[in-house]
ROPA-497237 format. One line per field, with one value per residue (C-alpha): residue number from 0; residue in one letter; x, y, z. Coordinates in steps of 0.1 Angstrom, whole numbers, plus 2048, in hexadecimal, padded with zeros to 3 digits. Example, Ala and Ser with C-alpha at 12.3 -4.5 7.8 and 13.67 -1.06 7.14 Angstrom:
BEGIN
seq (0/1);
type (A/S);
c1 (87B/889);
c2 (7D3/7F5);
c3 (84E/847);
end
This chain:
BEGIN
seq (0/1/2/3/4/5/6/7/8/9/10/11/12/13/14/15/16/17/18/19/20/21/22/23/24/25/26/27/28/29/30/31/32/33/34/35/36/37/38/39/40/41/42/43/44/45/46/47/48/49/50/51/52/53/54/55/56/57/58/59/60/61/62/63/64/65/66/67/68/69/70/71/72/73/74/75/76/77/78/79/80/81/82/83/84/85/86/87/88/89/90/91/92/93/94/95/96/97/98/99/100/101/102/103/104/105/106/107/108/109/110/111/112/113/114/115/116/117/118/119/120/121/122/123/124/125/126/127/128/129/130/131/132/133/134/135/136/137/138/139/140/141/142/143/144/145/146/147/148/149/150/151/152/153/154/155/156/157/158/159/160/161/162/163/164/165/166/167/168/169/170/171/172/173/174/175/176/177/178/179/180/181/182/183/184/185/186/187/188/189/190/191/192/193/194/195/196/197/198/199/200/201/202/203/204/205/206/207/208/209/210/211/212/213/214/215/216/217/218/219/220/221/222/223/224/225/226/227/228/229/230/231/232/233/234/235/236/237/238/239/240/241/242/243/244/245/246/247/248/249/250/251/252/253/254/255/256/257/258/259/260/261/262/263/264/265/266/267/268/269/270/271/272/273/274/275/276/277/278/279/280);
type (M/T/G/L/Q/A/I/K/H/K/Q/F/K/L/S/Q/P/N/Q/D/S/T/D/T/I/N/L/L/V/L/N/I/M/P/N/K/L/E/T/E/S/Q/I/L/N/L/C/S/G/Y/S/K/S/I/N/F/T/F/L/Y/P/K/S/H/H/F/K/S/D/V/L/D/H/L/Q/E/T/Y/V/T/I/D/D/I/K/D/E/Y/Y/D/G/L/L/V/T/G/A/P/V/E/C/I/E/F/E/E/V/D/Y/W/E/E/F/K/Q/L/L/E/W/S/R/T/H/V/T/Q/S/I/Y/F/C/W/A/S/Q/A/A/L/Y/A/D/Y/G/I/Q/K/H/N/V/D/D/K/I/S/G/I/F/P/H/H/S/Q/L/I/D/P/L/L/D/G/F/G/D/T/F/Y/L/P/H/S/R/H/T/T/L/D/D/E/D/I/L/Q/Q/D/D/L/T/V/L/T/T/S/K/I/T/G/P/Q/I/I/V/T/K/D/H/R/S/T/F/I/T/G/H/P/E/Y/S/T/E/T/L/S/N/E/Y/F/R/D/V/D/A/G/L/E/P/H/V/P/D/N/Y/F/K/Q/N/N/P/T/S/D/V/K/N/Y/W/H/A/D/G/V/K/L/F/A/N/W/L/N/Q/I/K);
c1 (801/80F/80A/7F2/7DD/7E4/7CF/7B6/7A9/7A2/78E/76D/755/739/72E/718/709/719/738/75D/77E/77F/764/76B/77F/794/78E/7AB/798/7AA/792/79B/77A/774/757/76B/747/72D/743/750/72B/726/73C/72D/70C/718/722/702/6F3/712/718/739/744/75D/773/77D/7A1/79E/7BB/7C6/7E3/7F8/807/7E7/7E0/7C0/7AB/7B4/78E/790/7B7/7AB/794/7AC/7C6/7AE/79A/7B3/7D3/7EF/805/824/80A/801/81F/822/7FD/7EB/7C8/7AC/7A2/7A7/78E/79F/77E/77F/786/77D/7A4/79A/79E/7C5/7DE/7E8/80D/802/7E9/7FF/7F7/804/81B/811/7F3/80D/821/7FF/7FB/81D/818/7F4/805/815/800/7D9/7C6/7B1/7AC/78A/78C/774/770/791/7A5/79D/7AA/7C6/7D2/7CC/7E2/7FC/7FD/7F6/7FD/7D9/7CF/7AE/79D/78C/767/74F/736/739/731/714/6FB/6EB/6F5/6ED/70A/701/711/71A/737/735/74B/745/744/722/712/6EF/6EA/6D3/6D7/6DA/6E5/6EE/706/70A/725/734/754/763/77E/776/78D/78C/786/7A3/7BD/7AF/7A8/7CB/7D4/7D7/7D6/7B2/791/771/753/73C/73D/72A/72C/725/737/753/75F/74D/760/77C/791/7B0/7B0/7B6/7A1/7B8/7AC/78C/788/769/765/742/738/723/726/70F/6F4/6D0/6DA/700/6FD/6E5/6FD/710/6FC/6F1/716/722/703/70A/72F/723/72A/70D/70F/6F6/6DD/6E5/6DA/6BF/6BB/6A4/67E/67C/698/68F/6A7/68A/67B/681/69F/694/6B2/6B1/6D8/6DC/6DA/6EB/705/706/704/722/739/72C/736/757/758/752/772/787/77A);
c2 (801/821/842/850/830/830/850/847/831/84B/85C/865/870/885/878/88D/877/879/88C/885/88C/8B4/8BB/8AA/8C1/8B2/8C0/8BB/8BD/8C1/8B7/8C3/8C1/8A8/895/88E/874/893/8AF/895/895/8BC/8BF/8A7/8B7/8D6/8CA/8B7/8C5/8CF/8D0/8C1/89E/8A2/88C/894/88C/891/899/896/8A8/88A/8A3/8A4/88E/878/85F/83E/835/858/84E/82B/83B/855/83E/82A/844/863/870/883/8A1/888/871/889/8A1/897/8A1/8BC/8C8/8E0/8ED/8EA/8EE/8F0/8EA/8FE/8F1/8F4/905/92A/931/921/93A/92D/923/90B/8F9/8D4/8D5/8F9/8F1/8D9/8EF/907/8F2/8E8/90C/90D/8ED/8F9/91B/905/8E4/8F5/90C/919/919/91E/91E/918/92C/928/91B/93B/94E/934/93B/963/961/94D/95F/983/981/98F/989/979/987/973/97F/984/96F/953/95B/93E/943/948/969/97E/989/9A6/9A1/9C6/9BF/9B0/98F/96B/963/96E/966/95E/970/98C/9A8/98A/96A/956/93C/930/93B/92A/938/948/95F/97E/990/9B6/9C6/9E1/9C2/9B7/9D5/9DE/9C3/9CC/9A7/9A1/9AB/9AB/9A2/99C/9AE/9B4/9C4/9A2/986/99E/997/976/970/97C/974/980/994/974/95F/943/945/94A/951/945/94D/93A/917/916/8EE/8EF/8D1/8E4/8CC/8DA/8F9/8E7/8CC/8E4/8F7/8DC/8CC/8EF/8F0/8C7/8D7/8F3/90B/925/92B/943/93C/93B/954/951/92F/921/929/947/943/924/907/8F0/8FC/8EC/8FA/904/906/925/922/902/911/92F/91D/904/922/932/915/908/92F/926/903/915/932/90F/906);
c3 (801/7F3/80D/7F8/7F8/820/823/80D/821/83D/828/829/80B/806/7E5/7CA/7AE/787/799/787/798/78C/79E/7C0/7DB/7F2/81B/835/857/878/891/8B3/8C1/8DC/8D1/8B1/8A3/8A7/899/87C/878/879/860/847/84E/848/823/820/7F8/7EF/7C8/7C7/7D7/7F3/802/828/836/85D/86D/893/8A7/8B5/8CE/8E0/8FD/8F3/908/8FE/8F1/8D7/8D1/8BF/8AC/8A3/895/886/871/874/864/875/861/862/84D/82F/831/80C/7FF/7F1/7FB/7EF/80E/834/853/871/88D/8AD/8D0/8F7/900/8F8/923/91A/90E/8E6/8F4/911/8F6/8F5/8CD/8C8/8B3/89B/895/88A/879/867/85E/851/83B/82D/820/806/808/804/7EE/80C/82F/849/86D/887/8AB/8BB/8A1/88F/8AE/8AC/888/88D/8A7/89C/874/886/8A7/8AF/8D2/8E0/8FD/91B/920/944/932/91A/8F7/8F2/8D9/8B9/8AE/88B/878/85C/83D/836/819/7FA/7F9/7EA/80E/812/7F1/7F6/81A/820/838/857/857/876/889/8A7/8BF/8E0/8EE/90E/8FB/8DB/8C5/8C2/8A0/89E/8A5/884/872/876/863/83A/82D/846/840/85B/846/865/88B/8A3/8CB/8DC/8CB/8B9/894/88D/866/859/837/82F/80C/7F4/809/80C/832/841/866/876/89C/8A0/897/874/87A/89B/89A/8AB/8CF/8D2/8E4/8FA/8FD/909/91F/935/939/945/95F/96A/973/984/970/974/946/93C/927/901/8F1/8D6/8D6/8EF/8E8/8FF/90E/925/925/92C/907/8E5/8CC/8A9/891/87C/87B/866/840/844/851/834/81E/82A/828/804/7FF/80A/7F5/7D9/7DB/7D7/7B7);
end
């Protein structure tokens, strides 16, 4: 078995009928969320109905200390950067991670994260970063610092598209995405960088969507992939841990945690991600 064949057997494929190989996008995903299977499903669902076929290769940081049961799954179905260092990809997606309260340099896979960023400059056409990964990439590449917030930013928040940009094609004045984090960014820190553009921002969440001028990198400080129950699960997990979290904004009906949740953000997340994919090929 060649090295390429060894990688291929660790791929997930989302195929569309009557598609040839020239219509296929090869997407590398660094999944650093705790629940690997749930996040895999969310990302695949984010691409559901996309017009082109997508090959997913899932990546994990070998320098992180995983629980043994999770590690078995990763070693069976994921790759490390050493496995794919000679490969090329159309896109790179890096998920969030629940480490935003830790200094970047104290995250155990920080050096490996920076290695991936450097490798991607010559091996990936476009990259997209979610939540913590967006903050981490902006810090690594531009020195932009994150800032702690008094109350966790949690809920479904409006994004107002004030600029014309391919990433915002098809959106009206307002669309919605989930956010879930203890830190934020400062608009002014980003605007000082000539290479960066803030597409959407708000007083509550701070900068929401940021792109480089050449669109090779996209930074989304929210979670377009989140499923209906994700914020609910996070909220009740924190309640059970005695953290006394506030109820996620604009999420439960009548702001009541015992009520149902209506998912009104998924279509916007799908459209946003499709717009990003459309920029690749």
